[in-house]
N, C-alpha and C positions, 0 to 999 in steps of 0.2 A: 343106113343109120337107124338106131332105134329111137322111136318117137314115143313120148308119153302124154297121155291126156288125163290129168287127175280131176276129180269132181271139185267143183268150186266150193269153198267153205266159208266165204265172206257172208255176212249175214244178209239173207234174202237175195242171194245172187243165184239165179236160176238158169244163166246162160251156160253154154258149154263151148269149149274153144274150137272144136271141130264137128262138123256134121259127118254122118256116115259116108257120103259122097266124097268128101275130102280124104277121109280115111282110105277108101277104096283106091283113090289116085295114088296115094303114097305106097300102098301095098303093090299096086300095079307096077310101080317103079322099082320095087325090090326091097322096099323099107319095111321094117317091123314096127307095128303100132300097138302100144299097150294102153288099154282104156281101163279106168277104174269102174267098177260096177256101179251103175246108177248115175254115171256122170252126166248123161244126156236126158234124164228123166224130167228135169225142170223145163226142158225145152221141147218136151214130147218126143224124144229120141231114145227108144227103149234099147236095152242091152242087145237084144237079138238083131236089130238093125245094124250094130257095130259088128257083131260076130259074122253076119252075112257079108259085111264089107271087108272081112279078112282081119280084123283086129283080134288080139288076144285079150280077154277080159281078165282082170286081176282084181284081188278082193278090196285092196286099200291103197291110199296114196303112197305109202312106203314102198310098196311093190312097184308102183309106176316110177317113183324116183330111183329106185335101185336098179330097174331095168333100162331106163331111158338115158340117152345122151342129150336129145333135144326135148325139152318139156314145153308144151304149148298150153298156156292158160288164157283166162279172160282178164281177171283182176290181179292186183299186186299180190305177191305171196304173204300169206299170214305167218305168224310166228313159228307155228309148227312146220310150215313148208319151208321157210328160211332155214330152219335146223336140218333139214334133209338135202340142201343144196351143196354140191361139191365143186372143187375147181373144174372138173371135166364136163359139167353140165352147161348147157346153153339154155337160157330161160327166155321164152318169147311171150310177151303179155303186155297189158297196160301196166304201167309202173306209177307215174305221177310222183316222182321222188322228190320233186322241189318242195312239196308240201309235208314231207315226212323225213326229218333228219335221222330218227332212230332206224327207220327201215333202210335209209340209204347207207348208213355205216354198217348195219348188220349185213346187208346184201352184199356190199363191197367185201366185207370180211370173209365171205364164203369162198371167194375167188372165183366164183362163176362168171360166165359172160351173160349179162342181162341186158336184153334188146327190148326197148319200149315201142310199142305201136305208135304212141302219140308223138314221138320225136323223129320218125322218118319223114323227111321233107322231099317232095318231088315237084319241081317246077313252082316253088313257093306255096305248095299245097301240102296238106297233111291227109294223104289218102286213106291211111288206116284209122284214122280218128273221125273223119268226116261222117261215116254212117252213123256212128253213135251220137255225134253232135247233131245230126238230123233228127234222130229219134228223141234226144233230150230236148232240143229246141221245140219240137212239136208237142212233146209231153208238158213242157213248162207252161204253155198257154192253157192246156187242159187242167193240170192240177192247180194252176193259180186261179183260174175260173172256178173250179170246184171249192177251193178253200176260201173263196170270197163269200161263200154262202154263210148266213148267220150261224146256222147249226155247226159249222166247221170252225167257227172262231173268227170269220171274216166280218166285214162291214155291211154285208146283205146287198152287194151290188151286182147285178146281172150285167156282164160285161157287153152283151149286144143291146142292152136297152130294150125298149118297146116303143110303139108310136106314142108320142108325146112325152118320152123320157129320154134324155140324152144317153148315149152309150157310155160305158165305162172307159177310163183312160189307162193305156198301157204304155210304160216306158221301158225300152229294151236297151241295155248297154252292150253295144258291140253289133256291128253289121256283117259278121262272118257266118259261117254255116249255121251255127246255132241260133244266132240272132235272126237270120233270114227265115228260118223255119218256125221259130216262135212268132215272127210277124205274120207269116202266111196263115197260120192257125188262128191267130188273134183277129186279124182282119177278116177272115172267114167266118168268126163267130159274130162279127159286127162291131168290134171294139174300135176306139180312136187310138191309134198306134203311132208312137214316135220312136225312132231309133237314133241313138246317139253314136257317132262314129268320128274317128280322127282322119281316116283316109279319104281325101276328097275324090279321087277316082272311084272309090267304093261308093260314096254317097251319090255320085252321078249315076252309077250303075243301078243302085237301089231307087233312085228317083224315076228312072226310065222304066224300071221292070216291076216295082212294087206299087201297084196302084192302090191308093187309099191309105198309104203309109207316109208319114213325114220323116225327114231326116234332120238332124240338128248336130253341129259340131260338138263334139265331147269335150267339155271342161267343166270345171267346178261350178262356175257361175251358171252355166245353162242347166246343168243337172239340178242345182239348188233351186232354180226357177220352176223346174218341172215337178220336182218331188211333192210339193204340198198339194198338187192337183192330181197325183197319180193313185189309182186304185191298186194296180198290180205293176210291180218292177220287176224285171228279169235281168239277171246278171249273166251275160254271155260274152265276156271278155276272154281273150286268150293270148298269152305270150308263149309260143312253143317252148316246152321244156321248163319254163321258169314259173315262179310264183305269180298268181294273178295279182294285179295291182289293186290296192284297197281304195276303190273309188268312192265308196259310201262310208263316211265316218258315222260314229254314234250320234253326233251332233246333227249330222244331215238327216239321219233316220228319224230324228224327233220331229222334222218338218212334215213327214207324211201323215196322212189321216190315220186316226185310231181304227184299227180293223183292216187296214190295208195288207196287202200281201207282197211279200219279197221271195222270189224263186231264184236261187243262186246256182245256176248250172256250173259255174267255175269252182265249185266246192272241192273237186278233186285236185285243183292246184292251189289250194288254201282259200278260195273264196275272194270275192271283190267287195265284201263289206267287213267292217271292223267286228261286227257281231256275229258273222258266220261261224258255225260249227257244224261238223258233219253229222247227219242223222241217218237213219235207215228207214226201210219201207215199213217196218213194224211200228216205228214211232217217228213219223216223218217231219213233224213241225214242232216249233217252239215259238215263244213271244218274247221279243225284246223291244222295249220302247213303244209298246202298244201295236207293234207290227208283227204279223205272223209270218215266220220264216219257214220256208221249205227248202231244205239243204241236203237231200238224199245224195249220197256220193256215188251211187251206182244207178242212176235213173233208168237207163234202159233195161236194167234187169227186171223191171216190171212186165216188159213185153219181151219175155225171154225168147220165144220162138222167132218172132220177127227180127229181134236184135241178133240172135245167133246166126241166122242166114245171112243177114246183112254184114255181119263181122266176117263171116267165112268168104263171102264174095271178094273182099279186099285183102285178107290175110293169106289166102290159100297160095297164091303165086309166090309170095316171099317164104312161106313155110316150105313150099316144094324146093325153092332155090337153095334154102339153108340145108335142108335135108340131103339134096343132091350133091352139093358142092362143098358143104362145110362153111363155117363162117368166113375163114380168110379168103377163100376163092369167091364166095358169093359176094363179099364186099368188093372184090376186084371186078366182078361182073356188073354189079349195080352199086356205085360208090355212095348212093344215098343211104344205103344200109349202115354205113359208118355213123351217121347221125342218129341212128337208133340205139347204138351201143351206149348203155348208161354206166355200167360197171364192167370191168374186166381185169382178171388177174390181181384183184385186191385193190384196184384203183377206180376212182370216179372218172368216168371218161365222157361225160356230158357236161359242157361248160356252164350252161345255166343252172344246173343242179349243183354243181361244185360252188358257184358264186352264191347260191341261195343258203348254203349252209357253211360257207366260208372254209371249204375243204380244198386240198390240192387237186389239180385238174391234170389228167394225162390224156394226150391225143391218142384216140384209139388206133389211128393209122400207124403210129409209131410202135405201138405194142404189137401190131400184126405183121409189122415188116420182117 
């Protein structure tokens, strides 16, 4: 199979979908790999490394899309990339379509088979999303702490406190992968951390394993009680494939202290606050109701080399499977891959995405039969 690796063009997205080692494995199996020049530079992988791995370097994205059947990316296709997709293409990348109706419609209209990393579920886990959730979670405590500094627009609170001064309070919405990693860093800094969660078994697990972290059942009353005393709130909620629930209303946001910080990791799925809107690493923050919001939609892109390596660790087996077998046979071998198919043959084939935009849903298994 011909596999294409274009350079990411989303603002400040420096990750690359495949490292040279992954390319070498594809070539070893008899596949051709076309890499756009400069695709790996943002993650410190030069063109020569890809050439040595056996890839063919091409000048632009158009050449990649023209040559490839399987296109492997990091982030959702931008407008110019959607225009190059054809029915014979299989696109393998993060999509987060539930938050973007326009992209959903335009992607489906291309007729391509679009497979989303974040909706492949294995044993109730999202293995292709977890590494980025780990990075975003750890980042959230770091960037939240940084933006609490007065010169960054925060209220001037040092999360760890000092002897004689109480530590700052961190409230984390969601005790999944992102939330746990946010809590690990926040407690490491020395903050007073509370995680809100709805799964009682998860709360028991967190209580046993997360020393220094409190758990509270997640509902509006408990959140409203915590917000007036929070210095940093981290949104880490996730409903696989679907829009994030709006847990924080504008009215609730007004309860928070002036100069407090809200970091919304869920922004890719539309965000968990009414005031969330996507930002970039170039201009990461804005203020609503006196609360500084950090809502960067590709947080792991800031640590592009680490994130690229972590992403490749989990995507490579699936990329090899699709390249070796084709989508239909790959889905027969690993039924979980069906859950990753978001569009196919002009149809929306991910039920939560279809529900989010009130579009007709088609079962991908039926289309592959």
